[in-house]
N, C-alpha and C positions, 0 to 999 in steps of 0.2 A: 504493499500500499504506500503510496506516496506521501511525502510530508504534508501536501495542502491537504489531502484527504484525510489524514489522521488528524490535523487540526481542525478540520469541519466536523468530525465526528465526536472529537472532544468537546467542541463548543456546544454540539447539539445536546450532549449529556447534561451540561449545565443549564442550558437552557429549559430541558425536561424538568430539572430540579425546581426552577423557578415556577413552572406550571403546576407540578404536584405540590408545591408548598403553597400555592394560591388556593388549590383545592382543600389542604389540609387546614389552613387558617379559616377558611369558610366554615367548613365543618365544626371546627373547634370553637371559634368564637361565637358561634350561633348559640351556643350552650347559655352565655351570659348574656349577650347583646339583648336578647330579647327580656330578659329580667328587668332591665332598667326601664324597658317600655312598658311595662305591665300596668302601673298605676295609670298612665295616659290610656292605654287601650281599656282599660275598665271603665274608665269615665267615659270614654267614646262609645262603647258597645253596651256599657250598662249590665254587666254581669256581676255576681256577687264575689264576696272573699272566699267561699267555698269551691266556687267554680274556677276561680284564678288559677289554682295549681294544675288544672288540666292543661292550660298552655304550655306549661313545662314537661308535664308528666306524659302528655299524648306524645311528644318528641323523644322523651327518654325510654319510652316503653318499645316504641317502633324500631328506634336506633339499636338499642341495646338486645333485643331479642333476634334481629335479624343479621347482627354482624357477621356471623359463622357462615351464614348462607351467602352473604353478599361477597365474603372473600372467596369461598369455594366458587361462586359463579365465575370470579373474574379468572380462576384458573381454567375453567371450563369454557368459557366465551371468548377469551383472549383480553388482555389487559386494556388495550387502546380502546374496543368496543365498548367494554363494561365501564372505563373511565367516562368516556363520551356519554353514554346513557346517564350515569350518575349526575353528572354536570347538568346536563338538558334537564333531568326530572327534579334536581334540587332546585334549579332556576323556577321551574314553572310552579313548584309548590311555593317558593318564596314570594313569588309574585301574586298567587293566590291568596296566601295569607296577607299580604300587604293590601290587597283590595277586598278584604273580606268585611262584607257589610253586617255580619252577625257573629254570635260567640261561636256557634256551632261550626260555622264554616272556617272560622279561624283555627279551631281544634283539629278538623279535618285536614286543613292544610299543614298544620304543625305535625301531624302524624305522618302525612305523606312527604314532608322534608325527613323525618327519621326514617322512613323506608329507603329513600334515595341517598341519604347520608351513610346509611349500613352498606348500601352498595360502593358508594364513593370513596370512603375512609380507607378500607382494607386495600382497595385496588389501588390508591395513591401510594401507600407505602410498599405494596408489591411491584410498583411500577419503578420506585427508587432502589429496591432490592435487587431487581432483575437488570436495572439500566448500569448501576456502579459495581461493577465486579472487581475492579483494580483496589486493593485493601486501601491504601491510602486515600485516594478519591473517595472511596465508600466512606471512610472515617469523617472525611469533611462533610460530605452530602449529610450525613446522619447527624452530624453537629448541627447544620442549619435546620434540617426538620425536627430534631428534637427540641431546638429552641422555639420553633413555631408552636410545637404540640403543648410545650410548658407554657409559653406567653400567650397563648391564645385567649385564654380566659381574661387577662387582664387588658388585652387589646380590647376584647369585647366591651369591658366597663366603660374604658374612654370612648370608643366609637359609639356604643349605645347612649351615653351622656350626651355627646355632640349632636348626635342625629336628632335625639328626643327634643332637646332645647332648641336646637337651630331650626330644625325642620318640623316634623311630625313622627309618631311612634312607628307609623306605617313604613319610614324609611330604614327602619331596622331589620324590615324584611326585604325591602326593595334593593338594598345594598347587595345582597346576595346575587342577584341577576347581573349587576354591573361586573362583579368579581368572576362569576360563571362565564360570562360572555367573554371576557379576556383569557381566562383560562381555557375556554372552548378552542379559540383560536389557536392558542398555544399548543393544544392537544393535537389537532389536526396536523400542525407543521412539524412539531418537534417529538412527539412521543411515537416511539417506534412500532411499527406492527411487526409480531414475530409470529412466523407461521408455525402452527402445530404438527408436531412429527410423532408418528405412532398413533394407536387407536385412541380415539376419544372415550375417557372414561364416563360411566353413567353416574348421575346425582343420586346421593344418598337420601331418598325421600323420608324413609323412616327415622333416620339420624337427623335430617333437618327438623322434621316434626318436634322430635322429643328435645333437642337443644332449644329451639325457639320456643316451646312451652314452658322449659325450665327457665330460660333467661327471663322470659316475659314474667313469669311467677316471681322470681327473684327481683327484679327492678320493681315490681307493682306492690310487692310485699314492704318492701323499705320505703317505698313513697307513700304506702298507706300508713305506716308506722310514724312520719312525719306529721301525719294530719290527725289520726284517730289514735296514735298511741300504740304501744306494744301489747297492751292486753286486749286490742280488738280480735275477735275470732277471725275476721278476714286477713288481719295482718300474718298471724300464726298459720292460718289455713294455706296462704299463698306461698308461704315461705317453707312449710312442710312439703308443699306440693314441688317446689323448686328442686327440693333435695331429690323426691322420688323421680321426677323426670330426668334429672341430670345424672343420677346414678344409673338409670335404664338407658341413658344415652351412651355413657362410658361402657357400660355392658355390651351393648350393640356395636359399638366400634371395633370390639374384640373379634366380631363374627361378621361384621359387613364385607362385602367383597369390594366394594368402592367406598370405604369411610370417608363421611365428611371431613373428620379430623383424626388423621392416623396418630395413635396415641404416642408413637415413638417421637413424635414432634415435642410434646409436651413432657415426656418422661426424660428427655436430656436434662442432667443438672442444671447445665449453665442457662439453658432457655428458660426452665422452670423457675429458676431464681430470677430472670428477667422479667417474666410474667408477674410473679409476685411483687417485684420491686415496682413495676408499674403501677400494680393495683393499689399497694399501700401508699406510695407517693400521691396517686389520685385521690384516695381518701383524704389526706392531710391536707391536700391543696384547694379543694373544695370548700374546706373549713376556713382555710385563709381568706378567699375571695367573699365568702358569706359573711363572716363575721367583721372582718376587718372594714368591708363594706358597711354593715350596720354602724359600726363603731365612728366611722368617719362622717357618716351622714346624720346619726342620731344624736350622737354624743358631741361631735365636734361641729355639727351643723354645716357639713361640706355641700355643695351642688353635686349632682350626678358627673360634672364635667370635671370638677375639682377631684372628685374621688377617683377619676379614671387616671387625671394627672398624677395622684399620688402613688400610683402604682408603677409609674415609669421607671423609676430608679430600680426597682424589682426586675423589670423586664431586661434593663441596661446589664444588670448583673447576671441575669440567667443567659443572655445572648454571650456575654464574655466568658462565662463558664463553659457554655457549651462548645464553643471554638477551643478553647484552652483545653478541655477535657479530650475532645476527640481528636486534635492534632497533635497534643504533648502527651498528656498524663494516661490515657487508656492505653496508648500503643506501649508505653514505658511499663506500666503497672497493672493493666487489667482491670475488668470490673469488680474483681473481689476486692481490691483497695478502694478503688474510687466510689463505687455505690455506697458502701457503708459509710464513708467519709462524708459524702453527700446527706445521707440520712441523718447522721449525727449533727452536722452542721444546722439542718432544718429543725431537728428537736431543739437544739440550742437557741434558735430564733423564736421557736414558739413559746418557749419558757420567758424570754424576754418580753414578749407580747402579754403575757400574764399581769406584768407591773403597770399596764395602762390603768389610768383612771380619768375622771373628768377633767383635770387640770393638767395632763400630758400634752406635749406640743409634738407637732409632727417631725419637726427637722430633729429634735434631740431623742424622741421615744419611739416612734413609728417607723420613720424611714431606716433606722439600722437595723432591726430586726427583719423588715421586708428585704431589704438587699441581702441579708445573710440567706434568706429563704429562696430568693432569687438564685443567689450563687449555688445554692444547696440542688435546686431542681434543674439547674444547667449542667450539674453534675451527674445527676441521677437519670435523667431521662434519655439522653442520646446514648450513653453506653448501654442502659437496658434495652432500648429498642433496637440498637445494632446488634447486641448479642441475641435478642430474640429471634432474629432472621438470619442469623450466620448459620450457613452451612446447610440450610434447607433446599431440598430438591427444587428446581423451577416449578414443577407442577404442582407443588404445594405452597409457592410463595404466598399465595393470597389468602389462604386459610390461616397459615402461621401469621401473616400481618393481622389478619382479623383478630387473633388471641391478642395481639397488643391492645387493639382498640377496646375489646371486650373487657380486658383486664383493667383499663381506665375508666370505662363506663361503670361496671360492676364496683371498684373502689369507689368512684364518685357517688354512687347510690347509697352504698353502704355507710360511708363516712357521713354524708350529708344527713342522712337518718339518725345514725347514732349521734353526732354531734348537736342537731337539732333537740333531740331528746333530752340530752345531758344538760344542754345549756337551758332548756325550759324548766327542767328539774331543779337546777341550781338557783333560777331566778325565783321560783316558787318557796324554795326553802328560805332564801333571803328575805323574802317578803314576810313570810310567818315570823322569822325572827325580828324583823327590824320594824314591821309594820307597813300598812298598804302606802304610805307617803313616801317610800324610799324607792320609787320605781326607777329612777335613773341609776342609782347605785346597784340595784337588782339587775339591771340590763348589764352593767359592766361586769357583776359577777358572774353573770352568765356566759358572757364572751371570755371570761378568764377559765371557766370550767371547760369551756370548748378548746381552747389553747392547750390547757394541760392534756387533756385526752389526745388532741391532735400531735402534740409532741411525744405522746405514749406510743401513736401511731408509727411516728418517724423511728422512735427508739426500738421498737420491734423489727421495723423494716432494716435497721442497721444490724441487728443480731442475726436476722434471718438470711440477709443477703451476706454477710460474712462467713455465715456456716455454710451456705449451699453454693455460692459461685466456686467453681475449680480454681486453684492455683494455676499459674501461668505454665508450668510444665505438665498439666494433667489433662489431656485430651484437647477438644476445640476450644481456642481462645482468640480472642480480638488481637492480642500482641503478637502470638505466633503466627497468624494470618499475615500482618502487616511485615513482621520481620521476614517472611519468607518472600515478599517481593524483592528484596534487595538480592535474592540469589535466583530470581526466575524472571524470564522475559516478558514484559507485560502485555496482556493480550486486551484487544479493544473488546468492549461488550457488543453485543449485538441484539 
């Protein structure tokens, strides 16, 4: 291959990263950008406080329950075709939601967003996995992608505040149409079409039904716990049902001729550790965005735009850590060192947040722990995501990528439900002890309880990741893959 052709191929790979990064950003920020718009949407469409949760839940239920199916479809249908379908579907659903004249149509549009998001998110990661095969380039690409995955929620808070205050709540949905349009053009031009070789495997219908039902019940159970409590029969019924369905799914995968999720993918110690790390980090991060947002707006009196801007230092540290980690530290030390360090830094940042009170200042008391947690997430997420898809056969790249998104989604659902419940209990106990007039202090006490438990999640993550990730000289590892490049002739991805 001529030098000019090699340069063109190299440029195309990095432009592919831009395209899949846009798609990932759209899916991730949608989880928080709509939250900022909820009060305005409620005033406009006239739905109740009890109905409001369904704007969020409809998306998370469809997204969380269909991720593995979406990932497998990308393996069977082809990455580029699935990616384009996901982009178009997500844009159409967003446009329907933005134009929704009623609560019912808005909920339906949000559910449809979740369906196409479940198709788009794992496909974007699978495209990245199969495009960047040269180890050092792969590390850089996953550094960018991991930073987007970690920072998307904070970007959503800022973007949601700007759009809601400057324009209208509907633009929080319409913005996806613009992002998808740019990504769609890039997908047609830059994302490669790879012809399938060999026989086309069949879709595992029983496995799809079992895992979709199990994940639906799991997400619904935790969502229901947020609103109706852990003692509600429907909460425990759905959670028990999820255990039954997921256990049946695992049993079926050992017998299926064309399994939806070959169990060897998750049985690998490094990949299993990576999935658990993403799940635990997701649980802790959702608590950060939720309770720090409450604190900034309700205690310090920040506007939505000011709240979004307050998270910018966190994003900056996340991006910095992601680049340092994937380009310097992970190749040298591996995820067994980097991920536990990131978890420990995050736990320390959460502990610092517990000292916030009504007189705390942003610069002295809020920004430093946020920057610590941002640096920690930039250390955890890229290394974990890269490890989770390392060494997977091309034909299963989609479903392995879907496990990353599933882990993050399940972690977020579990973390949000648990932290909300624990925070509400702490607020109630404080009011019983100090009287009904201490509402402001009770809120701060509830946030502190959430931060302590969030810190506990990260501390658990530090222990789990330190124990499970292999050392550098044990089997498959990022560092050995990258070191091997120095003695091997680089091959262009195709």
